[in-house]
C-alpha positions as CSV (number, residue, x, y, z in Angstrom):
1,M,0.0,0.0,0.0
2,I,1.3,3.5,-0.8
3,A,1.5,5.7,2.2
4,L,0.4,9.3,1.9
5,D,1.8,11.4,4.8
6,A,2.4,15.0,5.7
7,Y,5.5,15.1,3.6
8,T,3.8,13.9,0.4
9,R,3.4,16.8,-2.0
10,V,0.8,17.1,-4.8
11,Y,1.7,18.7,-8.1
12,P,-1.3,19.4,-10.3
13,A,-0.5,20.1,-14.0
14,R,-2.0,23.5,-14.9
15,G,-4.6,23.4,-17.7
16,P,-6.1,20.4,-19.4
17,T,-4.3,17.1,-20.2
18,D,-5.2,14.6,-22.9
19,M,-6.6,11.6,-20.9
20,R,-5.4,9.2,-23.7
21,C,-1.9,9.7,-22.3
22,Q,-0.5,6.8,-20.3
23,I,2.5,6.6,-18.0
24,D,5.1,7.5,-20.6
25,G,3.2,10.5,-22.0
26,L,2.4,11.8,-18.5
27,A,6.0,11.3,-17.5
28,A,7.1,13.5,-20.4
29,R,4.7,16.2,-19.4
30,V,6.1,16.1,-15.8
31,E,9.6,16.8,-17.2
32,D,8.3,19.6,-19.5
33,T,5.8,21.5,-17.5
34,L,5.6,20.5,-13.8
35,Q,9.3,20.9,-12.9
36,A,8.9,18.2,-10.3
37,D,11.1,15.1,-9.7
38,L,9.4,12.2,-11.5
39,F,10.9,9.7,-9.0
40,S,10.1,11.5,-5.8
41,S,7.1,9.5,-4.6
42,H,5.0,12.7,-4.7
43,L,1.6,12.8,-6.5
44,L,1.6,14.2,-10.0
45,V,-2.0,14.9,-11.0
46,F,-3.5,15.6,-14.4
47,C,-7.1,16.6,-15.3
48,N,-9.0,16.7,-18.6
49,R,-10.7,19.8,-20.1
50,A,-14.1,19.0,-18.7
51,R,-12.6,18.6,-15.2
52,D,-14.5,15.3,-14.7
53,K,-11.5,13.0,-15.0
54,I,-8.1,12.9,-13.3
55,K,-5.1,10.7,-13.5
56,V,-2.5,10.5,-10.7
57,L,1.0,9.3,-11.5
58,V,3.3,8.3,-8.6
59,W,6.6,6.5,-8.3
60,Y,6.6,3.7,-5.8
61,R,9.8,1.6,-5.1
62,N,10.7,0.3,-8.5
63,G,7.8,1.4,-10.8
64,F,5.0,3.8,-11.5
65,W,1.3,3.6,-10.3
66,L,-1.3,5.3,-12.4
67,W,-4.6,6.1,-10.7
68,Y,-7.7,7.2,-12.6
69,R,-10.9,8.7,-11.4
70,R,-14.0,9.7,-13.3
71,L,-16.9,11.7,-11.9
72,E,-20.4,11.2,-13.2
73,K,-22.1,14.5,-12.2
74,Q,-19.6,16.9,-10.7
75,R,-16.3,18.6,-11.6
76,F,-12.9,18.8,-9.9
77,W,-11.5,22.1,-8.8
78,W,-8.4,22.8,-11.0
79,P,-5.8,25.5,-11.2
80,E,-5.9,27.7,-14.3
81,G,-3.2,27.3,-16.9
82,T,-2.2,31.0,-17.3
83,K,0.1,31.6,-14.3
84,P,3.9,30.7,-14.6
85,G,5.5,28.1,-12.4
86,P,4.4,24.9,-10.8
87,V,1.5,24.6,-8.3
88,E,2.3,22.6,-5.2
89,L,-0.4,21.3,-2.7
90,S,-0.3,19.0,0.3
91,V,-2.4,15.8,0.3
92,R,-4.7,17.5,2.8
93,E,-5.3,20.4,0.4
94,L,-5.9,18.0,-2.5
95,L,-8.6,16.3,-0.4
96,R,-10.1,19.7,0.6
97,H,-10.2,20.7,-3.1
98,Q,-12.4,17.8,-3.9
99,R,-15.2,20.1,-3.0
100,F,-16.5,20.0,-6.5
101,G,-17.2,23.0,-8.6
102,P,-20.3,23.6,-10.9
């Protein structure tokens, strides 16, 4: 089981991500835009344009986990894509931001 503690950081990718991307495509996006360490065991989170699907990429021991969640009626809160630099959240903030928008 992957432990999420107070030291685990969450890096949401600003703007929409093509949900057809799998581990390799998302890993490339991490290197290009998130400016986060791909092998840090932190959560790298991606969302689609409609904000009803997310993928979470995390390195664990010797490989990647890819988690996927789809909402049926609501939307995820998501940072806008216009501001420069990476966004960093704690796991607690991520869970708090699951208060879904319209």
